[in-house]
N, C-alpha and C positions, 0 to 999 in steps of 0.2 A: 789577182783581189789586188785595191789598193788599202791599207792599212794608215794610224793618224800614227808617227811616234811620239813619244813621248820620252822626255830622256832627264831626269836629275839627280842634279852631280852635285858629291854630298858625301859622308867618311864611311868605308868600309863597316862599323858599331853602329852605322843607323841600317845598312842594308835590307836585313832580315824586316825593319817592322814597315819600313816603305815599299820594299817588294810585296810587300802583304799589304799595304793600304792602293800599291796599283790592281790587286787581283781582284781584291773589294769591289775594284771602282770600273768592274768590270773586261779588265783585264785579256786579251787573246793568246797573249802569251809577255816572260818578264826574260830580261836578259841584265849577268848582272858581270862586271868587268871590275877588277879590283889589281891596284898597283903591281904595277911587273917589275919594280923597280929590283937591282940586283943588290941593292943592300941590304935586303927585308931576308931574316933568320927565316931560314926554311929546311923541311926536314927530307936530309940525303940518307936516312938510315938506309934503304932498300936500294940508293943508286941510282939514286935520282940525278940528274943534270941538266944545270939550267945557267945553261951559256950565251945570252945575252938577254938582256931589257925587252920582259912582254907587250907592251907599251909603253907611253909618255906622264903617267896617273902616278900623281905628286906619293911620292908612301904612305899611307893613314887615309888613304880618300878611295870614292868607286864612281862608277856611273851606271845607273839603273836606265833601261831603259820598257819603258812599258811600251805596248802594240795593242790597240782598238779600231774597230774597224769602221769603214766608211764614214757612215754618218754620224759618229760621235760630234758633240759641238765639245769644240777641245780648252776653248774656256773657260766653259761652265766649271769642264770637269779639273783643271786645276783650282780653279775657286774652289772643289770639293777635298783635294787633297792637300793644298797649304796648309789649311791650319793643322789637319792635325798629323802633319812632317812640324808643323813651329810646338807642334804639347809636345814635343820626344823632348825637349829640353826639360820639364816640368820633372822626369821619371829620367835623367838622371842622362839621356843617350844625349853624347853631342855629338849636329849635325853639318858639320863646319858651316863655311858660307856659301846654303843648297843656290841653287841655277839653274833652272827650267827653259827645256829647249827645243823644239816639237817642229817639223814637216812631214811628208807622207813621203808612203815607202812600198815601193812592189811587195808583195808577199815573198817572193824564191829571195827578197834580199838579206829577209831576216829567220826563214823559217829549219832555213838547212847551210847556212853562214858557218854560223858557227861549228858545225859539227868539224869543220875544219883541222877547229885547235882542241877538240874530246883524241888525245892519243892513249893508247893500250896504258892502266898507272900500277906499277907494283902499291900495293899500301902496307900491307902489312907483311909479317913473316910466310902469309897460306894463300894472301887475298888476292887479285892481282884484276881488278876493272876492264873492260875490253868492250867499248863502244862498238857495237854489231855492224857495224861501215868497213870496221880495222882486221885484218892481218891479223894473226897473232901465234907462232908457236909457244906453248908452257918450255920454261927452262927448267924444273925441272917437277920429280912424279909428286909431292906432294905440293904442291900449285893448283890454288884453285879458284878458275874463273866464273867473273861476274859477269856474263852477257845483258847490255844493258841499250836501252835507246831509250832516255828519261821526258824524250820530248819535248811537250813543256809543264813536267811536276821538278819540284825539286828536291836535285840530289843526284846528281851524278859521282862523288865519291874526290871530289879535286875541291870543293870547298874544308874550312878544316873541320867541323863543325862533325863532319862525315866523317870523315876518313879517322876521326877522334875515336866516331863507335866503332867501327867495322873492326879496328884497333885494339882496345876496349873488350871485344864481344868477342876478341877475338882470344880473349886473357881469363876472362868468364864460361864461356861454353865450355864443356866439359865431356858431354856429348849423354843425347836424351831428351833434352828439356822442353819444354815448352815456352814458349815465352811471347809476350803481346810486343806490338812496335805500334806505340802512340805516333803518329802523325809521318805515316807512312809514307807520300811522297812521292817517290819515281818506285818503291820497293829496294830498295840496294839493299838497306840494314836486315830487311826477312831474310829477303838471299843470302846474303851473309852470312847469317847465324846457320840456316838447313847448311849454305855449304862447308861453313863449321862443326857443324853434327846437330845442330837440337833435331828434336822431332817431329814441332808440328811448330808454327806461327802465325797468330791472328794478325796482318797489318790491318791496323785504324788510320784513317783518314778521311772527312767534316769535307775536305776538295773532291766530285765529280772528278775533276780535269785527275786528279791528282791519280784514283782508283778505277780508269779504267787505263793507266800510263803503267799502276804498280803492277792491275790486271797480263797485263801487255807482259809485260818485263820477267813475268811468274814463268810464260805459257815460255817467252825464250831462251827462261832455264831450263823445259821439265820438269816446274815443280807443283806443279794443279792440288797435285793432290800431299804435300808437305802444307801448304800455304795460303791463309784465307784470306782474302782481303774482303772489305768491308766498307761502305761508309756509314761511319760509325765514331760516337765520341766510346771512351773509358766507360764513366759514367753508366752509357746506354746496355753496357753489356755486363756490369756489377751484379750478378743474384741473375743471370739468365739461365736458363737450363736449356738453349737451341744447338740440339745436336748437330745444327750446321758450323759453326765457331771451328769448331776443330782438335778446341784444346778445354781440360777441364779446368778449369775453377779454382781454387787459385793456382799458379801457374808458378812455372821456377823464378823466369827470367820478366822484368819487361825493360822495354830500351823508349825513350823519346828523345828526337833531334826533332830539339821548335824550341822556339824565343821563350826566354826567360819566363817576361810575363807572363805567359799563358802555359809555361813549366808551375807556374805557383799556383794557379786555381783547383789542380787537381792531382797534390804530394795526396795527400788523405784516400784517394780514392785507389793508386799504382801502389800503397799499404794494402788495403784491404784486398785488391785483384794480386795480390803476391803471398805465398805458402813462407812458413815459417821459414826463417834463414836465408830465406828468395833473396835479391841484388835490383837492383834498382840503378840501371844508364842514363845519366839523363845530360843529355848534350844539345847547344846550343847561348849557350854562354856568354857572354861579354864578360872581362873581367872586373867591368867593371857591378857586372853580377854577381860575383863572388860570393862572396857577405849574407845575402840577403838570398838564394835560395840555399846554402847552406845552412843560415838558423828558419829555412822554411822545415829542411827535409831531418832539421834532426829535431824541429815542433809538432811532426809528425811519427818522432815514435823510430825514422830512422840510425843506424848509425853511417856516418861515411867513413869508407874506408879506404879508399883513393882519389885523388885527382888526377889528371892525364891532364898534358896541355900543348896546344899546339901554337902559336904567335900568339894572340891574343885574346888566345879562346880556349875552353876550357869545358871535362865532363868530370859527373862526378857519379863514383860510383859508390852507392848507398848498400845496407842489408836489412832485412825484415829483423831485427833480435826476436 
């Protein structure tokens, strides 16, 4: 099968918003390649090695590729996407000098080629992410393996926001917690929470592709009895008495790795979903959104107890007083 590939050259800061635009425009898949320069500060806490540059993308920039079915009018598509990209500057997001390219590719060129770059990676003291097609032997008895095939859903653990959330979960989960994962994507955070000792996770996403991917990854890890995946948002489950949720509201922990602009829309909902003393882990935040997210958390009566950083991304740990 042939697909149209739309390539957008932009900045790392604009990656998540533009990727979302492509999904909303009907992309059958989106790939993201960020700077591979060795000048970038990298976390080597767990022994990661970076021997050679991965690509020649300038530091701070990124290349996003969206794939659209053969019958798509690519001229009309670009006319639809371009104004939304230009509008990002009004929200304080620097997109750089945006360039567009289009070409036609065979499905095999993009559906599986990226897998050669996705290798097992130790993301925290106890968690290692292992692609299902790779062989890997745990280095210690307490190493927890997350089996993952993200497909077309966001979340391989290699993006700073995802690894930030996993490392932060490791500091928060003590054992036996009920958790809600908002915007679960590939399901990686839900799986990580259970591997760390959580009792049950309700994983929510509005994207049906993500819901399918999350369910498949939950099954790969044998956690169907401990993770419930639903196509829903948080507001829709608040006040629900549905026994099929797998958790009893309010819960102990809520985690959300979503765009800051979306996070700001449901801070009060998270507060209502948490029990007193509960913890909200929120990531997906670029450095220029730190203050506005902090202020929104405080305005909703959260107490910000920690801020974790990775490159120019950050994650908040906030508690319900």
